[in-house]
SEMI-551135 format. One record per atom (N, C-alpha, C): residue number from 0; x, y, z; residue in one letter. Coordinates in Angstrom, 2 decimals. Example, Ala and Ser with C-alpha at 12.3 -4.5 7.8 and 13.67 -1.06 7.14 Angstrom:
BEGIN
{0; {13.19; -5.69; 7.80}; A}
{0; {12.30; -4.50; 7.80}; A}
{0; {13.20; -3.30; 7.80}; A}
{1; {12.85; -2.25; 7.08}; S}
{1; {13.67; -1.06; 7.14}; S}
{1; {12.90; 0.03; 7.87}; S}
end
This chain:
BEGIN
{0; {91.63; 96.51; 130.84}; M}
{0; {92.30; 97.63; 130.25}; M}
{0; {93.35; 97.12; 129.28}; M}
{1; {93.37; 97.60; 128.07}; Q}
{1; {94.37; 97.19; 127.10}; Q}
{1; {95.61; 98.04; 127.30}; Q}
{2; {96.77; 97.39; 127.42}; R}
{2; {98.02; 98.11; 127.64}; R}
{2; {98.91; 98.02; 126.40}; R}
{3; {99.67; 99.06; 126.18}; F}
{3; {100.61; 99.12; 125.08}; F}
{3; {102.02; 99.27; 125.65}; F}
{4; {102.94; 98.54; 125.11}; S}
{4; {104.33; 98.64; 125.57}; S}
{4; {104.91; 100.01; 125.20}; S}
{5; {106.01; 100.38; 125.85}; K}
{5; {106.65; 101.67; 125.56}; K}
{5; {107.08; 101.75; 124.10}; K}
{6; {107.59; 100.62; 123.56}; A}
{6; {108.02; 100.62; 122.16}; A}
{6; {106.86; 100.93; 121.23}; A}
{7; {105.71; 100.32; 121.47}; S}
{7; {104.53; 100.60; 120.64}; S}
{7; {104.06; 102.03; 120.83}; S}
{8; {104.06; 102.48; 122.06}; A}
{8; {103.60; 103.83; 122.37}; A}
{8; {104.49; 104.86; 121.69}; A}
{9; {105.80; 104.63; 121.71}; T}
{9; {106.73; 105.55; 121.07}; T}
{9; {106.53; 105.54; 119.56}; T}
{10; {106.26; 104.37; 119.02}; N}
{10; {106.09; 104.21; 117.58}; N}
{10; {104.89; 105.00; 117.06}; N}
{11; {103.81; 105.10; 117.85}; V}
{11; {102.63; 105.83; 117.39}; V}
{11; {102.42; 107.13; 118.16}; V}
{12; {103.37; 107.49; 119.03}; D}
{12; {103.31; 108.73; 119.82}; D}
{12; {102.01; 108.85; 120.62}; D}
{13; {101.74; 107.83; 121.44}; L}
{13; {100.53; 107.84; 122.26}; L}
{13; {100.57; 108.92; 123.34}; L}
{14; {101.75; 109.45; 123.64}; S}
{14; {101.87; 110.41; 124.73}; S}
{14; {101.08; 111.69; 124.50}; S}
{15; {100.72; 111.99; 123.27}; V}
{15; {100.00; 113.23; 122.99}; V}
{15; {98.48; 113.03; 122.94}; V}
{16; {98.02; 111.81; 123.16}; L}
{16; {96.59; 111.51; 123.03}; L}
{16; {95.88; 111.46; 124.37}; L}
{17; {94.64; 111.93; 124.40}; D}
{17; {93.79; 111.81; 125.57}; D}
{17; {92.75; 110.72; 125.38}; D}
{18; {92.47; 110.38; 124.14}; E}
{18; {91.48; 109.36; 123.84}; E}
{18; {91.79; 108.73; 122.48}; E}
{19; {91.20; 107.56; 122.24}; M}
{19; {91.41; 106.88; 120.98}; M}
{19; {90.12; 106.14; 120.61}; M}
{20; {89.77; 106.18; 119.34}; T}
{20; {88.62; 105.42; 118.86}; T}
{20; {89.10; 104.02; 118.49}; T}
{21; {88.43; 103.02; 119.05}; V}
{21; {88.75; 101.63; 118.76}; V}
{21; {87.60; 101.09; 117.92}; V}
{22; {87.93; 100.42; 116.82}; R}
{22; {86.91; 99.96; 115.88}; R}
{22; {87.19; 98.52; 115.47}; R}
{23; {86.14; 97.72; 115.43}; T}
{23; {86.28; 96.35; 114.93}; T}
{23; {86.09; 96.34; 113.43}; T}
{24; {86.48; 95.24; 112.82}; E}
{24; {86.38; 95.09; 111.37}; E}
{24; {84.93; 95.20; 110.88}; E}
{25; {83.97; 94.78; 111.72}; D}
{25; {82.57; 94.83; 111.31}; D}
{25; {81.89; 96.16; 111.61}; D}
{26; {82.66; 97.16; 112.07}; G}
{26; {82.14; 98.51; 112.20}; G}
{26; {81.76; 98.98; 113.60}; G}
{27; {81.84; 98.11; 114.62}; F}
{27; {81.54; 98.56; 115.99}; F}
{27; {82.69; 99.43; 116.47}; F}
{28; {82.38; 100.62; 117.01}; S}
{28; {83.45; 101.49; 117.50}; S}
{28; {83.05; 102.16; 118.80}; S}
{29; {84.06; 102.55; 119.54}; M}
{29; {83.86; 103.23; 120.82}; M}
{29; {85.10; 104.09; 121.07}; M}
{30; {84.91; 105.27; 121.65}; T}
{30; {86.03; 106.13; 121.99}; T}
{30; {86.41; 105.87; 123.44}; T}
{31; {87.68; 105.51; 123.66}; L}
{31; {88.17; 105.17; 124.99}; L}
{31; {89.21; 106.18; 125.46}; L}
{32; {89.28; 106.37; 126.75}; E}
{32; {90.23; 107.30; 127.36}; E}
{32; {91.63; 106.67; 127.39}; E}
{33; {92.63; 107.44; 126.99}; M}
{33; {94.02; 107.01; 127.09}; M}
{33; {94.56; 107.45; 128.44}; M}
{34; {95.33; 106.58; 129.07}; R}
{34; {95.92; 106.92; 130.36}; R}
{34; {97.37; 106.46; 130.42}; R}
{35; {98.23; 107.33; 130.90}; K}
{35; {99.64; 106.99; 131.06}; K}
{35; {99.83; 106.38; 132.45}; K}
{36; {100.54; 105.26; 132.51}; E}
{36; {100.78; 104.58; 133.78}; E}
{36; {102.27; 104.34; 133.95}; E}
{37; {102.69; 104.23; 135.19}; T}
{37; {104.07; 103.85; 135.49}; T}
{37; {104.01; 102.62; 136.38}; T}
{38; {104.71; 101.56; 135.97}; S}
{38; {104.72; 100.32; 136.73}; S}
{38; {106.14; 99.77; 136.74}; S}
{39; {106.68; 99.58; 137.94}; H}
{39; {108.05; 99.07; 138.08}; H}
{39; {109.04; 99.90; 137.27}; H}
{40; {108.84; 101.20; 137.28}; G}
{40; {109.74; 102.11; 136.58}; G}
{40; {109.54; 102.18; 135.07}; G}
{41; {108.54; 101.49; 134.55}; R}
{41; {108.27; 101.49; 133.12}; R}
{41; {107.02; 102.32; 132.81}; R}
{42; {107.07; 103.05; 131.71}; I}
{42; {105.92; 103.83; 131.28}; I}
{42; {105.08; 102.97; 130.34}; I}
{43; {103.77; 102.95; 130.58}; R}
{43; {102.84; 102.22; 129.73}; R}
{43; {101.65; 103.13; 129.46}; R}
{44; {100.96; 102.85; 128.38}; Y}
{44; {99.75; 103.57; 128.05}; Y}
{44; {98.60; 102.57; 128.02}; Y}
{45; {97.48; 102.97; 128.55}; A}
{45; {96.34; 102.06; 128.66}; A}
{45; {95.08; 102.72; 128.12}; A}
{46; {94.18; 101.89; 127.61}; L}
{46; {92.87; 102.36; 127.17}; L}
{46; {91.86; 102.04; 128.27}; L}
{47; {91.35; 103.05; 128.91}; R}
{47; {90.36; 102.86; 129.96}; R}
{47; {89.01; 102.53; 129.32}; R}
{48; {88.40; 101.43; 129.75}; G}
{48; {87.13; 101.00; 129.20}; G}
{48; {87.27; 99.84; 128.23}; G}
{49; {88.48; 99.26; 128.13}; W}
{49; {88.73; 98.18; 127.19}; W}
{49; {87.81; 96.99; 127.43}; W}
{50; {87.62; 96.59; 128.69}; Q}
{50; {86.76; 95.44; 128.98}; Q}
{50; {85.32; 95.71; 128.55}; Q}
{51; {84.85; 96.91; 128.77}; N}
{51; {83.50; 97.29; 128.34}; N}
{51; {83.39; 97.25; 126.81}; N}
{52; {84.43; 97.73; 126.13}; F}
{52; {84.45; 97.68; 124.68}; F}
{52; {84.37; 96.23; 124.19}; F}
{53; {85.18; 95.35; 124.78}; M}
{53; {85.18; 93.94; 124.37}; M}
{53; {83.80; 93.31; 124.57}; M}
{54; {83.18; 93.60; 125.71}; L}
{54; {81.86; 93.05; 126.00}; L}
{54; {80.83; 93.51; 124.97}; L}
{55; {80.79; 94.80; 124.71}; Q}
{55; {79.81; 95.35; 123.77}; Q}
{55; {80.10; 94.95; 122.33}; Q}
{56; {81.37; 94.73; 122.00}; A}
{56; {81.74; 94.34; 120.64}; A}
{56; {81.59; 92.83; 120.43}; A}
{57; {81.34; 92.09; 121.52}; G}
{57; {81.19; 90.64; 121.40}; G}
{57; {82.51; 89.91; 121.28}; G}
{58; {83.61; 90.51; 121.74}; L}
{58; {84.92; 89.88; 121.70}; L}
{58; {85.17; 89.17; 123.03}; L}
{59; {85.82; 88.03; 122.99}; E}
{59; {86.09; 87.28; 124.21}; E}
{59; {87.54; 87.46; 124.64}; E}
{60; {87.74; 87.47; 125.96}; D}
{60; {89.07; 87.59; 126.52}; D}
{60; {89.91; 86.39; 126.10}; D}
{61; {91.16; 86.60; 125.79}; G}
{61; {92.05; 85.51; 125.41}; G}
{61; {92.16; 85.30; 123.91}; G}
{62; {91.41; 86.05; 123.14}; G}
{62; {91.48; 85.92; 121.69}; G}
{62; {92.71; 86.62; 121.14}; G}
{63; {93.04; 86.31; 119.91}; Q}
{63; {94.16; 86.97; 119.24}; Q}
{63; {93.62; 87.79; 118.08}; Q}
{64; {94.25; 88.93; 117.85}; C}
{64; {93.79; 89.79; 116.76}; C}
{64; {94.95; 90.64; 116.25}; C}
{65; {94.74; 91.23; 115.11}; D}
{65; {95.69; 92.19; 114.56}; D}
{65; {95.22; 93.58; 114.96}; D}
{66; {96.14; 94.41; 115.42}; L}
{66; {95.84; 95.80; 115.78}; L}
{66; {96.58; 96.70; 114.81}; L}
{67; {95.85; 97.63; 114.21}; R}
{67; {96.47; 98.61; 113.32}; R}
{67; {96.04; 100.00; 113.76}; R}
{68; {97.01; 100.87; 113.94}; Y}
{68; {96.73; 102.23; 114.39}; Y}
{68; {96.81; 103.18; 113.20}; Y}
{69; {95.76; 103.98; 113.01}; N}
{69; {95.74; 105.02; 111.98}; N}
{69; {95.93; 106.36; 112.68}; N}
{70; {97.11; 106.91; 112.54}; R}
{70; {97.46; 108.16; 113.23}; R}
{70; {96.56; 109.33; 112.79}; R}
{71; {96.26; 109.41; 111.50}; N}
{71; {95.46; 110.53; 110.99}; N}
{71; {94.05; 110.55; 111.57}; N}
{72; {93.47; 109.37; 111.75}; L}
{72; {92.11; 109.27; 112.30}; L}
{72; {92.11; 109.00; 113.79}; L}
{73; {93.29; 108.81; 114.40}; N}
{73; {93.41; 108.42; 115.80}; N}
{73; {92.50; 107.23; 116.08}; N}
{74; {92.66; 106.19; 115.26}; R}
{74; {91.80; 105.02; 115.35}; R}
{74; {92.63; 103.76; 115.42}; R}
{75; {92.25; 102.87; 116.32}; L}
{75; {92.86; 101.56; 116.44}; L}
{75; {91.88; 100.56; 115.83}; L}
{76; {92.28; 99.89; 114.75}; L}
{76; {91.42; 98.94; 114.07}; L}
{76; {91.78; 97.53; 114.52}; L}
{77; {90.77; 96.79; 114.96}; I}
{77; {90.94; 95.40; 115.39}; I}
{77; {90.43; 94.52; 114.27}; I}
{78; {91.28; 93.64; 113.74}; S}
{78; {90.86; 92.76; 112.66}; S}
{78; {91.37; 91.35; 112.88}; S}
{79; {90.85; 90.40; 112.11}; N}
{79; {91.25; 89.00; 112.18}; N}
{79; {91.17; 88.46; 113.60}; N}
{80; {90.06; 88.71; 114.28}; Y}
{80; {89.91; 88.27; 115.67}; Y}
{80; {89.62; 86.77; 115.70}; Y}
{81; {90.43; 86.03; 116.48}; N}
{81; {90.27; 84.59; 116.63}; N}
{81; {90.29; 84.21; 118.10}; N}
{82; {89.40; 83.31; 118.48}; I}
{82; {89.38; 82.82; 119.87}; I}
{82; {90.27; 81.60; 119.95}; I}
end
């Protein structure tokens, strides 16, 4: 599950979303469920199905990438993925 810090969530107002489309630079996309979590008194937002997305997109755990959120399209774009 991909988690977003409160600062990131506040910056893109994730609290109003139920789902988000995640897309790789080469065009693979999937719509994932957004879920609000509380851990140790902190609010976090998570994308349910992130591991499945990574597997189907051919991304490996531990890689680094740039994430860009497009509020108008409710899309998270993953680019410059490096293992």
